[in-house]
PDB file with one MODEL, atoms N, CA, C and O in Angstrom:
MODEL        1
ATOM      1  N   MET A   1       0.931  -1.157  -0.211  1.00  0.00           N
ATOM      2  CA  MET A   1      -0.045  -0.282  -0.248  1.00  0.00           C
ATOM      3  C   MET A   1       0.851   1.571   0.225  1.00  0.00           C
ATOM      4  O   MET A   1       0.160   2.589   0.193  1.00  0.00           O
ATOM      5  N   THR A   2       2.221   1.624   0.570  1.00  0.00           N
ATOM      6  CA  THR A   2       2.275   2.704   0.554  1.00  0.00           C
ATOM      7  C   THR A   2       2.721   2.760  -0.709  1.00  0.00           C
ATOM      8  O   THR A   2       1.847   3.335  -1.357  1.00  0.00           O
ATOM      9  N   LYS A   3       3.670   2.450  -1.436  1.00  0.00           N
ATOM     10  CA  LYS A   3       3.518   3.095  -2.824  1.00  0.00           C
ATOM     11  C   LYS A   3       2.629   4.366  -3.257  1.00  0.00           C
ATOM     12  O   LYS A   3       2.627   5.572  -3.505  1.00  0.00           O
ATOM     13  N   ILE A   4       1.858   3.158  -3.156  1.00  0.00           N
ATOM     14  CA  ILE A   4       0.284   4.253  -3.957  1.00  0.00           C
ATOM     15  C   ILE A   4       0.451   5.791  -3.579  1.00  0.00           C
ATOM     16  O   ILE A   4       0.460   6.755  -4.344  1.00  0.00           O
ATOM     17  N   TYR A   5       0.600   5.758  -1.994  1.00  0.00           N
ATOM     18  CA  TYR A   5       0.826   6.847  -1.202  1.00  0.00           C
ATOM     19  C   TYR A   5       2.172   7.366  -1.495  1.00  0.00           C
ATOM     20  O   TYR A   5       2.197   8.450  -0.912  1.00  0.00           O
ATOM     21  N   PHE A   6       3.564   7.146  -2.213  1.00  0.00           N
ATOM     22  CA  PHE A   6       4.608   7.621  -2.515  1.00  0.00           C
ATOM     23  C   PHE A   6       4.211   7.524  -3.731  1.00  0.00           C
ATOM     24  O   PHE A   6       4.692   6.611  -3.059  1.00  0.00           O
ATOM     25  N   ASP A   7       3.709   7.456  -5.231  1.00  0.00           N
ATOM     26  CA  ASP A   7       3.468   7.981  -6.070  1.00  0.00           C
ATOM     27  C   ASP A   7       3.160   8.504  -6.043  1.00  0.00           C
ATOM     28  O   ASP A   7       3.376   9.540  -6.671  1.00  0.00           O
ATOM     29  N   LYS A   8       2.137   8.215  -5.070  1.00  0.00           N
ATOM     30  CA  LYS A   8       1.079   9.449  -5.601  1.00  0.00           C
ATOM     31  C   LYS A   8       1.584  11.205  -4.702  1.00  0.00           C
ATOM     32  O   LYS A   8       0.766  12.125  -4.700  1.00  0.00           O
ATOM     33  N   LEU A   9       2.682  11.333  -4.177  1.00  0.00           N
ATOM     34  CA  LEU A   9       3.217  12.694  -3.320  1.00  0.00           C
ATOM     35  C   LEU A   9       4.112  13.098  -4.251  1.00  0.00           C
ATOM     36  O   LEU A   9       4.190  14.238  -4.708  1.00  0.00           O
ATOM     37  N   SER A  10       5.256  11.528  -4.729  1.00  0.00           N
ATOM     38  CA  SER A  10       5.498  11.694  -5.430  1.00  0.00           C
ATOM     39  C   SER A  10       5.152  12.975  -7.079  1.00  0.00           C
ATOM     40  O   SER A  10       5.788  13.987  -7.373  1.00  0.00           O
ATOM     41  N   ALA A  11       3.520  12.135  -8.057  1.00  0.00           N
ATOM     42  CA  ALA A  11       4.103  13.227  -8.197  1.00  0.00           C
ATOM     43  C   ALA A  11       3.446  13.992  -8.607  1.00  0.00           C
ATOM     44  O   ALA A  11       3.367  14.071  -9.833  1.00  0.00           O
ATOM     45  N   LEU A  12       2.307  15.338  -7.364  1.00  0.00           N
ATOM     46  CA  LEU A  12       1.941  15.823  -6.430  1.00  0.00           C
ATOM     47  C   LEU A  12       3.539  17.164  -6.838  1.00  0.00           C
ATOM     48  O   LEU A  12       3.654  18.125  -7.598  1.00  0.00           O
ATOM     49  N   LEU A  13       4.796  16.231  -5.479  1.00  0.00           N
ATOM     50  CA  LEU A  13       5.693  17.388  -5.787  1.00  0.00           C
ATOM     51  C   LEU A  13       6.356  17.249  -7.848  1.00  0.00           C
ATOM     52  O   LEU A  13       7.054  18.262  -7.866  1.00  0.00           O
ATOM     53  N   GLU A  14       6.455  16.756  -9.033  1.00  0.00           N
ATOM     54  CA  GLU A  14       6.499  16.463 -10.355  1.00  0.00           C
ATOM     55  C   GLU A  14       5.250  17.589 -10.732  1.00  0.00           C
ATOM     56  O   GLU A  14       5.687  18.630 -11.222  1.00  0.00           O
ATOM     57  N   GLU A  15       4.052  17.534 -10.603  1.00  0.00           N
ATOM     58  CA  GLU A  15       2.832  18.773 -11.241  1.00  0.00           C
ATOM     59  C   GLU A  15       3.463  20.016 -10.726  1.00  0.00           C
ATOM     60  O   GLU A  15       3.565  21.041 -11.400  1.00  0.00           O
ATOM     61  N   LEU A  16       3.964  19.857  -9.262  1.00  0.00           N
ATOM     62  CA  LEU A  16       3.877  21.466  -8.494  1.00  0.00           C
ATOM     63  C   LEU A  16       4.819  22.336  -8.872  1.00  0.00           C
ATOM     64  O   LEU A  16       4.706  23.545  -9.075  1.00  0.00           O
ATOM     65  N   ALA A  17       6.045  21.430  -8.979  1.00  0.00           N
ATOM     66  CA  ALA A  17       7.696  21.756 -10.358  1.00  0.00           C
ATOM     67  C   ALA A  17       8.576  22.752  -8.969  1.00  0.00           C
ATOM     68  O   ALA A  17       9.074  23.874  -9.064  1.00  0.00           O
ATOM     69  N   ILE A  18       8.514  21.924  -7.869  1.00  0.00           N
ATOM     70  CA  ILE A  18       8.478  23.566  -6.611  1.00  0.00           C
ATOM     71  C   ILE A  18      10.572  23.152  -6.793  1.00  0.00           C
ATOM     72  O   ILE A  18      11.324  23.868  -6.132  1.00  0.00           O
ATOM     73  N   GLU A  19      11.014  22.352  -7.430  1.00  0.00           N
ATOM     74  CA  GLU A  19      12.081  21.792  -7.053  1.00  0.00           C
ATOM     75  C   GLU A  19      13.469  22.263  -6.899  1.00  0.00           C
ATOM     76  O   GLU A  19      14.520  22.092  -6.281  1.00  0.00           O
ATOM     77  N   ASN A  20      12.321  23.601  -8.669  1.00  0.00           N
ATOM     78  CA  ASN A  20      13.656  25.570  -8.640  1.00  0.00           C
ATOM     79  C   ASN A  20      13.726  26.217  -7.788  1.00  0.00           C
ATOM     80  O   ASN A  20      14.843  26.735  -7.765  1.00  0.00           O
ATOM     81  N   GLU A  21      12.391  26.886  -6.036  1.00  0.00           N
ATOM     82  CA  GLU A  21      12.611  27.185  -5.239  1.00  0.00           C
ATOM     83  C   GLU A  21      12.388  27.000  -4.313  1.00  0.00           C
ATOM     84  O   GLU A  21      11.693  27.641  -3.524  1.00  0.00           O
ATOM     85  N   ILE A  22      13.219  25.589  -4.142  1.00  0.00           N
ATOM     86  CA  ILE A  22      13.446  25.148  -2.825  1.00  0.00           C
ATOM     87  C   ILE A  22      15.204  24.897  -3.214  1.00  0.00           C
ATOM     88  O   ILE A  22      15.712  24.583  -4.290  1.00  0.00           O
ATOM     89  N   ALA A  23      15.607  25.072  -2.373  1.00  0.00           N
ATOM     90  CA  ALA A  23      17.606  25.406  -2.669  1.00  0.00           C
ATOM     91  C   ALA A  23      18.692  24.101  -1.581  1.00  0.00           C
ATOM     92  O   ALA A  23      19.855  23.727  -1.426  1.00  0.00           O
ATOM     93  N   LYS A  24      16.792  23.765  -0.901  1.00  0.00           N
ATOM     94  CA  LYS A  24      17.528  22.018  -0.298  1.00  0.00           C
ATOM     95  C   LYS A  24      16.583  20.644  -1.025  1.00  0.00           C
ATOM     96  O   LYS A  24      15.644  20.367  -1.771  1.00  0.00           O
ATOM     97  N   PRO A  25      17.857  19.980   0.007  1.00  0.00           N
ATOM     98  CA  PRO A  25      17.331  18.648  -0.871  1.00  0.00           C
ATOM     99  C   PRO A  25      16.415  17.943  -0.463  1.00  0.00           C
ATOM    100  O   PRO A  25      16.095  17.588   0.671  1.00  0.00           O
ATOM    101  N   MET A  26      15.956  17.733  -1.552  1.00  0.00           N
ATOM    102  CA  MET A  26      14.332  16.751  -0.838  1.00  0.00           C
ATOM    103  C   MET A  26      13.667  15.802  -1.968  1.00  0.00           C
ATOM    104  O   MET A  26      13.666  15.871  -3.197  1.00  0.00           O
ATOM    105  N   GLU A  27      13.101  14.887  -1.046  1.00  0.00           N
ATOM    106  CA  GLU A  27      13.432  12.967  -1.112  1.00  0.00           C
ATOM    107  C   GLU A  27      11.550  13.122  -0.405  1.00  0.00           C
ATOM    108  O   GLU A  27      11.060  13.683   0.575  1.00  0.00           O
ATOM    109  N   VAL A  28      10.995  12.279  -1.551  1.00  0.00           N
ATOM    110  CA  VAL A  28      10.392  10.882  -0.973  1.00  0.00           C
ATOM    111  C   VAL A  28      10.334   9.785  -0.677  1.00  0.00           C
ATOM    112  O   VAL A  28      10.805   8.788  -1.226  1.00  0.00           O
ATOM    113  N   LYS A  29       9.631   9.925   0.397  1.00  0.00           N
ATOM    114  CA  LYS A  29      10.557   7.730   1.174  1.00  0.00           C
ATOM    115  C   LYS A  29       9.296   6.901   2.028  1.00  0.00           C
ATOM    116  O   LYS A  29       8.359   7.517   2.535  1.00  0.00           O
ATOM    117  N   HIS A  30       9.388   5.925   2.073  1.00  0.00           N
ATOM    118  CA  HIS A  30       8.592   5.481   2.792  1.00  0.00           C
ATOM    119  C   HIS A  30       8.109   5.833   4.281  1.00  0.00           C
ATOM    120  O   HIS A  30       8.986   5.413   5.035  1.00  0.00           O
ATOM    121  N   PHE A  31       7.094   6.418   4.999  1.00  0.00           N
ATOM    122  CA  PHE A  31       6.691   6.146   5.723  1.00  0.00           C
ATOM    123  C   PHE A  31       5.686   5.907   6.486  1.00  0.00           C
ATOM    124  O   PHE A  31       4.813   6.748   6.699  1.00  0.00           O
ATOM    125  N   PHE A  32       5.694   4.134   7.242  1.00  0.00           N
ATOM    126  CA  PHE A  32       4.249   3.892   8.459  1.00  0.00           C
ATOM    127  C   PHE A  32       3.963   3.405   6.858  1.00  0.00           C
ATOM    128  O   PHE A  32       4.896   3.218   6.077  1.00  0.00           O
ATOM    129  N   SER A  33       2.411   3.209   6.447  1.00  0.00           N
ATOM    130  CA  SER A  33       1.632   3.117   5.633  1.00  0.00           C
ATOM    131  C   SER A  33       1.310   3.982   4.314  1.00  0.00           C
ATOM    132  O   SER A  33       0.320   3.863   3.592  1.00  0.00           O
ATOM    133  N   GLY A  34       2.307   4.819   4.181  1.00  0.00           N
ATOM    134  CA  GLY A  34       2.876   5.960   3.910  1.00  0.00           C
ATOM    135  C   GLY A  34       3.493   5.819   2.764  1.00  0.00           C
ATOM    136  O   GLY A  34       3.592   4.799   2.083  1.00  0.00           O
ATOM    137  N   ALA A  35       4.149   7.492   2.452  1.00  0.00           N
ATOM    138  CA  ALA A  35       4.740   8.222   1.777  1.00  0.00           C
ATOM    139  C   ALA A  35       4.771   9.512   2.737  1.00  0.00           C
ATOM    140  O   ALA A  35       3.871  10.093   3.345  1.00  0.00           O
ATOM    141  N   ALA A  36       6.471   9.785   2.613  1.00  0.00           N
ATOM    142  CA  ALA A  36       6.261  11.282   3.384  1.00  0.00           C
ATOM    143  C   ALA A  36       7.631  11.583   1.932  1.00  0.00           C
ATOM    144  O   ALA A  36       8.107  11.033   0.940  1.00  0.00           O
ATOM    145  N   LEU A  37       7.752  13.175   2.968  1.00  0.00           N
ATOM    146  CA  LEU A  37       8.437  14.171   1.900  1.00  0.00           C
ATOM    147  C   LEU A  37      10.020  15.003   3.108  1.00  0.00           C
ATOM    148  O   LEU A  37       9.909  15.910   3.932  1.00  0.00           O
ATOM    149  N   TYR A  38      10.892  14.465   2.836  1.00  0.00           N
ATOM    150  CA  TYR A  38      11.462  15.403   4.518  1.00  0.00           C
ATOM    151  C   TYR A  38      12.020  16.638   3.263  1.00  0.00           C
ATOM    152  O   TYR A  38      11.639  16.326   2.134  1.00  0.00           O
ATOM    153  N   VAL A  39      12.862  17.977   3.328  1.00  0.00           N
ATOM    154  CA  VAL A  39      12.786  18.248   2.913  1.00  0.00           C
ATOM    155  C   VAL A  39      14.691  18.929   3.775  1.00  0.00           C
ATOM    156  O   VAL A  39      14.536  19.073   4.987  1.00  0.00           O
ATOM    157  N   ASN A  40      15.569  19.139   3.502  1.00  0.00           N
ATOM    158  CA  ASN A  40      16.069  18.839   4.056  1.00  0.00           C
ATOM    159  C   ASN A  40      17.115  17.673   5.631  1.00  0.00           C
ATOM    160  O   ASN A  40      17.823  17.934   6.603  1.00  0.00           O
ATOM    161  N   LYS A  41      16.601  16.535   5.012  1.00  0.00           N
ATOM    162  CA  LYS A  41      16.967  15.763   5.894  1.00  0.00           C
ATOM    163  C   LYS A  41      15.312  16.031   6.869  1.00  0.00           C
ATOM    164  O   LYS A  41      15.023  15.057   7.565  1.00  0.00           O
ATOM    165  N   THR A  42      14.443  17.057   6.927  1.00  0.00           N
ATOM    166  CA  THR A  42      13.718  16.592   7.970  1.00  0.00           C
ATOM    167  C   THR A  42      11.521  16.632   7.025  1.00  0.00           C
ATOM    168  O   THR A  42      10.822  16.964   6.068  1.00  0.00           O
ATOM    169  N   ILE A  43      11.586  16.012   8.326  1.00  0.00           N
ATOM    170  CA  ILE A  43      10.054  15.970   7.753  1.00  0.00           C
ATOM    171  C   ILE A  43       8.765  17.190   7.619  1.00  0.00           C
ATOM    172  O   ILE A  43       8.370  17.852   8.578  1.00  0.00           O
ATOM    173  N   CYS A  44       8.162  17.318   6.019  1.00  0.00           N
ATOM    174  CA  CYS A  44       7.649  18.277   5.916  1.00  0.00           C
ATOM    175  C   CYS A  44       6.007  18.194   5.363  1.00  0.00           C
ATOM    176  O   CYS A  44       5.196  19.109   5.503  1.00  0.00           O
ATOM    177  N   ALA A  45       5.717  16.806   4.674  1.00  0.00           N
ATOM    178  CA  ALA A  45       4.826  16.480   4.926  1.00  0.00           C
ATOM    179  C   ALA A  45       4.700  14.399   4.720  1.00  0.00           C
ATOM    180  O   ALA A  45       5.549  13.510   4.657  1.00  0.00           O
ATOM    181  N   SER A  46       3.498  14.420   4.690  1.00  0.00           N
ATOM    182  CA  SER A  46       3.301  13.143   4.526  1.00  0.00           C
ATOM    183  C   SER A  46       1.713  13.079   3.720  1.00  0.00           C
ATOM    184  O   SER A  46       1.017  14.092   3.781  1.00  0.00           O
ATOM    185  N   TRP A  47       1.213  11.899   3.006  1.00  0.00           N
ATOM    186  CA  TRP A  47       0.097  11.337   2.802  1.00  0.00           C
ATOM    187  C   TRP A  47       0.779   9.813   3.005  1.00  0.00           C
ATOM    188  O   TRP A  47       1.897   9.317   2.866  1.00  0.00           O
ATOM    189  N   SER A  48      -0.448   9.401   3.382  1.00  0.00           N
ATOM    190  CA  SER A  48      -0.961   8.525   3.945  1.00  0.00           C
ATOM    191  C   SER A  48      -2.692   7.639   3.916  1.00  0.00           C
ATOM    192  O   SER A  48      -3.446   8.173   3.103  1.00  0.00           O
ATOM    193  N   PRO A  49      -3.350   6.366   4.719  1.00  0.00           N
ATOM    194  CA  PRO A  49      -4.333   6.543   4.590  1.00  0.00           C
ATOM    195  C   PRO A  49      -5.231   7.365   5.363  1.00  0.00           C
ATOM    196  O   PRO A  49      -6.462   7.338   5.366  1.00  0.00           O
ATOM    197  N   SER A  50      -4.549   8.000   5.929  1.00  0.00           N
ATOM    198  CA  SER A  50      -5.095   9.143   7.345  1.00  0.00           C
ATOM    199  C   SER A  50      -5.119   9.911   5.745  1.00  0.00           C
ATOM    200  O   SER A  50      -5.883   9.558   4.847  1.00  0.00           O
ATOM    201  N   GLY A  51      -4.530  10.561   5.680  1.00  0.00           N
ATOM    202  CA  GLY A  51      -4.488  11.806   4.367  1.00  0.00           C
ATOM    203  C   GLY A  51      -3.786  12.154   4.260  1.00  0.00           C
ATOM    204  O   GLY A  51      -2.751  11.508   4.423  1.00  0.00           O
ATOM    205  N   SER A  52      -3.769  13.881   3.781  1.00  0.00           N
ATOM    206  CA  SER A  52      -2.495  13.989   3.729  1.00  0.00           C
ATOM    207  C   SER A  52      -1.915  15.631   4.978  1.00  0.00           C
ATOM    208  O   SER A  52      -2.342  16.714   5.377  1.00  0.00           O
ATOM    209  N   ALA A  53      -0.920  14.880   5.068  1.00  0.00           N
ATOM    210  CA  ALA A  53      -0.517  15.726   6.632  1.00  0.00           C
ATOM    211  C   ALA A  53       0.978  16.641   6.055  1.00  0.00           C
ATOM    212  O   ALA A  53       2.021  16.179   5.591  1.00  0.00           O
ATOM    213  N   PHE A  54       0.531  18.248   6.331  1.00  0.00           N
ATOM    214  CA  PHE A  54       2.080  18.896   6.836  1.00  0.00           C
ATOM    215  C   PHE A  54       1.981  19.479   7.606  1.00  0.00           C
ATOM    216  O   PHE A  54       1.065  19.623   8.415  1.00  0.00           O
ATOM    217  N   LYS A  55       3.383  20.149   7.440  1.00  0.00           N
ATOM    218  CA  LYS A  55       4.146  20.326   8.842  1.00  0.00           C
ATOM    219  C   LYS A  55       3.612  22.595   8.643  1.00  0.00           C
ATOM    220  O   LYS A  55       3.731  23.392   7.712  1.00  0.00           O
ATOM    221  N   PHE A  56       2.990  22.731  10.297  1.00  0.00           N
ATOM    222  CA  PHE A  56       2.955  24.523  10.478  1.00  0.00           C
ATOM    223  C   PHE A  56       3.379  25.081  11.442  1.00  0.00           C
ATOM    224  O   PHE A  56       3.326  24.588  12.569  1.00  0.00           O
ATOM    225  N   GLU A  57       3.891  26.242  11.165  1.00  0.00           N
ATOM    226  CA  GLU A  57       4.483  26.433  12.977  1.00  0.00           C
ATOM    227  C   GLU A  57       2.761  25.691  13.735  1.00  0.00           C
ATOM    228  O   GLU A  57       1.693  25.348  13.227  1.00  0.00           O
ATOM    229  N   GLU A  58       3.295  25.728  15.108  1.00  0.00           N
ATOM    230  CA  GLU A  58       1.806  25.141  15.696  1.00  0.00           C
ATOM    231  C   GLU A  58       0.648  25.947  16.581  1.00  0.00           C
ATOM    232  O   GLU A  58      -0.091  25.507  17.463  1.00  0.00           O
ATOM    233  N   HIS A  59       0.763  27.349  16.000  1.00  0.00           N
ATOM    234  CA  HIS A  59      -0.123  27.981  16.164  1.00  0.00           C
ATOM    235  C   HIS A  59      -1.005  28.049  14.905  1.00  0.00           C
ATOM    236  O   HIS A  59      -2.233  27.961  14.905  1.00  0.00           O
ATOM    237  N   GLU A  60       0.062  28.274  13.469  1.00  0.00           N
ATOM    238  CA  GLU A  60      -0.283  28.142  12.400  1.00  0.00           C
ATOM    239  C   GLU A  60      -1.315  27.069  12.062  1.00  0.00           C
ATOM    240  O   GLU A  60      -2.355  27.255  11.429  1.00  0.00           O
ATOM    241  N   ALA A  61      -0.773  25.656  12.694  1.00  0.00           N
ATOM    242  CA  ALA A  61      -1.660  24.647  12.801  1.00  0.00           C
ATOM    243  C   ALA A  61      -2.536  24.536  13.425  1.00  0.00           C
ATOM    244  O   ALA A  61      -3.427  23.709  13.233  1.00  0.00           O
ATOM    245  N   ASN A  62      -2.484  25.460  14.447  1.00  0.00           N
ATOM    246  CA  ASN A  62      -3.873  24.935  15.560  1.00  0.00           C
ATOM    247  C   ASN A  62      -4.796  26.246  14.947  1.00  0.00           C
ATOM    248  O   ASN A  62      -5.955  26.430  15.318  1.00  0.00           O
ATOM    249  N   GLN A  63      -4.097  27.137  13.942  1.00  0.00           N
ATOM    250  CA  GLN A  63      -5.529  28.138  13.940  1.00  0.00           C
ATOM    251  C   GLN A  63      -6.604  26.997  12.114  1.00  0.00           C
ATOM    252  O   GLN A  63      -7.812  27.027  11.879  1.00  0.00           O
ATOM    253  N   ILE A  64      -5.738  26.390  11.473  1.00  0.00           N
ATOM    254  CA  ILE A  64      -6.119  25.761   9.912  1.00  0.00           C
ATOM    255  C   ILE A  64      -7.183  24.661  10.789  1.00  0.00           C
ATOM    256  O   ILE A  64      -8.343  24.780  10.397  1.00  0.00           O
ATOM    257  N   ILE A  65      -6.983  23.493  12.030  1.00  0.00           N
ATOM    258  CA  ILE A  65      -7.760  23.242  12.676  1.00  0.00           C
ATOM    259  C   ILE A  65      -9.075  23.394  13.100  1.00  0.00           C
ATOM    260  O   ILE A  65     -10.101  22.727  12.966  1.00  0.00           O
ATOM    261  N   LYS A  66      -8.704  24.735  13.797  1.00  0.00           N
ATOM    262  CA  LYS A  66     -10.009  25.198  14.577  1.00  0.00           C
ATOM    263  C   LYS A  66     -10.875  25.535  14.093  1.00  0.00           C
ATOM    264  O   LYS A  66     -12.038  25.306  14.425  1.00  0.00           O
ATOM    265  N   SER A  67     -10.186  26.656  12.481  1.00  0.00           N
ATOM    266  CA  SER A  67     -11.222  26.549  10.876  1.00  0.00           C
ATOM    267  C   SER A  67     -11.917  25.482  10.783  1.00  0.00           C
ATOM    268  O   SER A  67     -13.090  25.675  10.462  1.00  0.00           O
ATOM    269  N   GLY A  68     -11.573  24.315  10.969  1.00  0.00           N
ATOM    270  CA  GLY A  68     -12.392  23.165  10.524  1.00  0.00           C
ATOM    271  C   GLY A  68     -11.609  22.757   9.204  1.00  0.00           C
ATOM    272  O   GLY A  68     -12.257  21.829   8.721  1.00  0.00           O
ATOM    273  N   LYS A  69     -10.990  22.910   8.753  1.00  0.00           N
ATOM    274  CA  LYS A  69     -10.714  22.386   6.821  1.00  0.00           C
ATOM    275  C   LYS A  69      -8.970  21.564   7.383  1.00  0.00           C
ATOM    276  O   LYS A  69      -8.110  21.890   6.564  1.00  0.00           O
ATOM    277  N   ALA A  70      -8.450  20.755   8.399  1.00  0.00           N
ATOM    278  CA  ALA A  70      -7.672  19.583   9.016  1.00  0.00           C
ATOM    279  C   ALA A  70      -7.962  19.640  10.434  1.00  0.00           C
ATOM    280  O   ALA A  70      -8.058  20.516  11.294  1.00  0.00           O
ATOM    281  N   ILE A  71      -8.069  18.349  10.356  1.00  0.00           N
ATOM    282  CA  ILE A  71      -7.443  17.530  11.560  1.00  0.00           C
ATOM    283  C   ILE A  71      -6.271  17.608  11.869  1.00  0.00           C
ATOM    284  O   ILE A  71      -5.255  17.888  11.233  1.00  0.00           O
ATOM    285  N   PRO A  72      -6.602  17.158  13.591  1.00  0.00           N
ATOM    286  CA  PRO A  72      -4.719  16.607  13.986  1.00  0.00           C
ATOM    287  C   PRO A  72      -4.345  15.598  13.604  1.00  0.00           C
ATOM    288  O   PRO A  72      -4.989  14.554  13.499  1.00  0.00           O
ATOM    289  N   LEU A  73      -3.289  15.791  13.358  1.00  0.00           N
ATOM    290  CA  LEU A  73      -2.109  14.571  12.834  1.00  0.00           C
ATOM    291  C   LEU A  73      -2.437  13.060  14.561  1.00  0.00           C
ATOM    292  O   LEU A  73      -2.625  13.485  15.701  1.00  0.00           O
ATOM    293  N   LYS A  74      -2.423  12.077  14.363  1.00  0.00           N
ATOM    294  CA  LYS A  74      -2.509  11.354  15.402  1.00  0.00           C
ATOM    295  C   LYS A  74      -1.993  10.294  14.591  1.00  0.00           C
ATOM    296  O   LYS A  74      -2.307  10.031  13.430  1.00  0.00           O
ATOM    297  N   TYR A  75      -1.247   9.769  15.259  1.00  0.00           N
ATOM    298  CA  TYR A  75      -0.673   8.105  14.476  1.00  0.00           C
ATOM    299  C   TYR A  75      -1.545   6.727  14.609  1.00  0.00           C
ATOM    300  O   TYR A  75      -1.609   5.743  13.872  1.00  0.00           O
ATOM    301  N   SER A  76      -2.450   7.182  16.340  1.00  0.00           N
ATOM    302  CA  SER A  76      -3.194   5.469  15.776  1.00  0.00           C
ATOM    303  C   SER A  76      -4.738   6.505  16.763  1.00  0.00           C
ATOM    304  O   SER A  76      -4.491   7.711  16.804  1.00  0.00           O
ATOM    305  N   PRO A  77      -5.536   6.271  17.160  1.00  0.00           N
ATOM    306  CA  PRO A  77      -6.537   7.065  17.229  1.00  0.00           C
ATOM    307  C   PRO A  77      -6.582   7.250  18.716  1.00  0.00           C
ATOM    308  O   PRO A  77      -6.941   8.255  19.330  1.00  0.00           O
ATOM    309  N   LYS A  78      -6.090   5.929  19.260  1.00  0.00           N
ATOM    310  CA  LYS A  78      -5.438   6.696  20.516  1.00  0.00           C
ATOM    311  C   LYS A  78      -4.300   8.018  21.148  1.00  0.00           C
ATOM    312  O   LYS A  78      -4.505   8.936  21.942  1.00  0.00           O
ATOM    313  N   GLY A  79      -3.181   7.636  20.452  1.00  0.00           N
ATOM    314  CA  GLY A  79      -2.840   8.200  20.995  1.00  0.00           C
ATOM    315  C   GLY A  79      -2.231   9.750  20.816  1.00  0.00           C
ATOM    316  O   GLY A  79      -2.948  10.749  20.747  1.00  0.00           O
ATOM    317  N   HIS A  80      -0.435   9.756  20.740  1.00  0.00           N
ATOM    318  CA  HIS A  80      -1.218  12.282  20.805  1.00  0.00           C
ATOM    319  C   HIS A  80      -1.634  12.185  19.336  1.00  0.00           C
ATOM    320  O   HIS A  80      -1.947  11.423  18.420  1.00  0.00           O
ATOM    321  N   ILE A  81      -1.326  14.129  19.908  1.00  0.00           N
ATOM    322  CA  ILE A  81      -1.426  14.602  19.586  1.00  0.00           C
ATOM    323  C   ILE A  81       0.137  15.658  18.962  1.00  0.00           C
ATOM    324  O   ILE A  81       0.833  16.460  19.585  1.00  0.00           O
ATOM    325  N   LYS A  82       0.227  15.099  17.251  1.00  0.00           N
ATOM    326  CA  LYS A  82       1.493  16.142  16.887  1.00  0.00           C
ATOM    327  C   LYS A  82       0.709  16.933  16.527  1.00  0.00           C
ATOM    328  O   LYS A  82      -0.299  17.242  15.892  1.00  0.00           O
ATOM    329  N   LYS A  83       1.953  17.290  17.493  1.00  0.00           N
ATOM    330  CA  LYS A  83       2.736  19.043  17.501  1.00  0.00           C
ATOM    331  C   LYS A  83       2.551  19.898  16.086  1.00  0.00           C
ATOM    332  O   LYS A  83       3.371  19.498  15.259  1.00  0.00           O
ATOM    333  N   GLY A  84       1.515  21.200  15.463  1.00  0.00           N
ATOM    334  CA  GLY A  84       2.319  21.363  13.926  1.00  0.00           C
ATOM    335  C   GLY A  84       1.552  20.428  13.349  1.00  0.00           C
ATOM    336  O   GLY A  84       1.870  19.392  13.934  1.00  0.00           O
ATOM    337  N   TYR A  85       1.076  20.279  12.886  1.00  0.00           N
ATOM    338  CA  TYR A  85       0.956  19.233  12.189  1.00  0.00           C
ATOM    339  C   TYR A  85      -0.758  19.362  11.576  1.00  0.00           C
ATOM    340  O   TYR A  85      -1.600  19.436  12.471  1.00  0.00           O
ATOM    341  N   ALA A  86      -1.013  19.376  10.865  1.00  0.00           N
ATOM    342  CA  ALA A  86      -2.673  19.648   9.501  1.00  0.00           C
ATOM    343  C   ALA A  86      -2.528  18.475   8.803  1.00  0.00           C
ATOM    344  O   ALA A  86      -1.543  18.081   8.179  1.00  0.00           O
ATOM    345  N   VAL A  87      -4.406  17.554   9.085  1.00  0.00           N
ATOM    346  CA  VAL A  87      -4.354  16.501   8.329  1.00  0.00           C
ATOM    347  C   VAL A  87      -5.041  16.700   7.429  1.00  0.00           C
ATOM    348  O   VAL A  87      -6.076  16.984   8.031  1.00  0.00           O
ATOM    349  N   PHE A  88      -5.339  16.792   6.141  1.00  0.00           N
ATOM    350  CA  PHE A  88      -6.086  17.004   5.307  1.00  0.00           C
ATOM    351  C   PHE A  88      -6.447  15.450   4.478  1.00  0.00           C
ATOM    352  O   PHE A  88      -5.543  14.874   3.872  1.00  0.00           O
ATOM    353  N   HIS A  89      -7.825  14.887   4.536  1.00  0.00           N
ATOM    354  CA  HIS A  89      -8.886  13.706   3.930  1.00  0.00           C
ATOM    355  C   HIS A  89      -9.046  14.767   2.205  1.00  0.00           C
ATOM    356  O   HIS A  89      -9.761  14.355   1.291  1.00  0.00           O
TER     357      HIS A  89
ENDMDL
END
C-alpha cells in the first residue's frame, strides 16, 4: 500500500515543480503506511490512508484545525496529537 502513496506524493511534487524554488534537497521516502516528503532531511509532509499531513508552525496548524479545514495528526486513534501538523482529507 505504501507504493500508492509514494507514487501520489512523488507525482504531486512533480506537478508542482517546486524543486527550483527550494534550494535544499527534497526526497520522498516510504513512511509507515504511506510516504513522506523530506526537505533537507526533515519531514514536512506525508500522505497516507489518514490523508495528507503538512507541517506548520504550531500556532498556524492550530488555526487551520480550529477553522475546520483540517484535523490534528494522530498516528493511532488513542495516540497523542503530533504538534504542528494538520491533516487534510
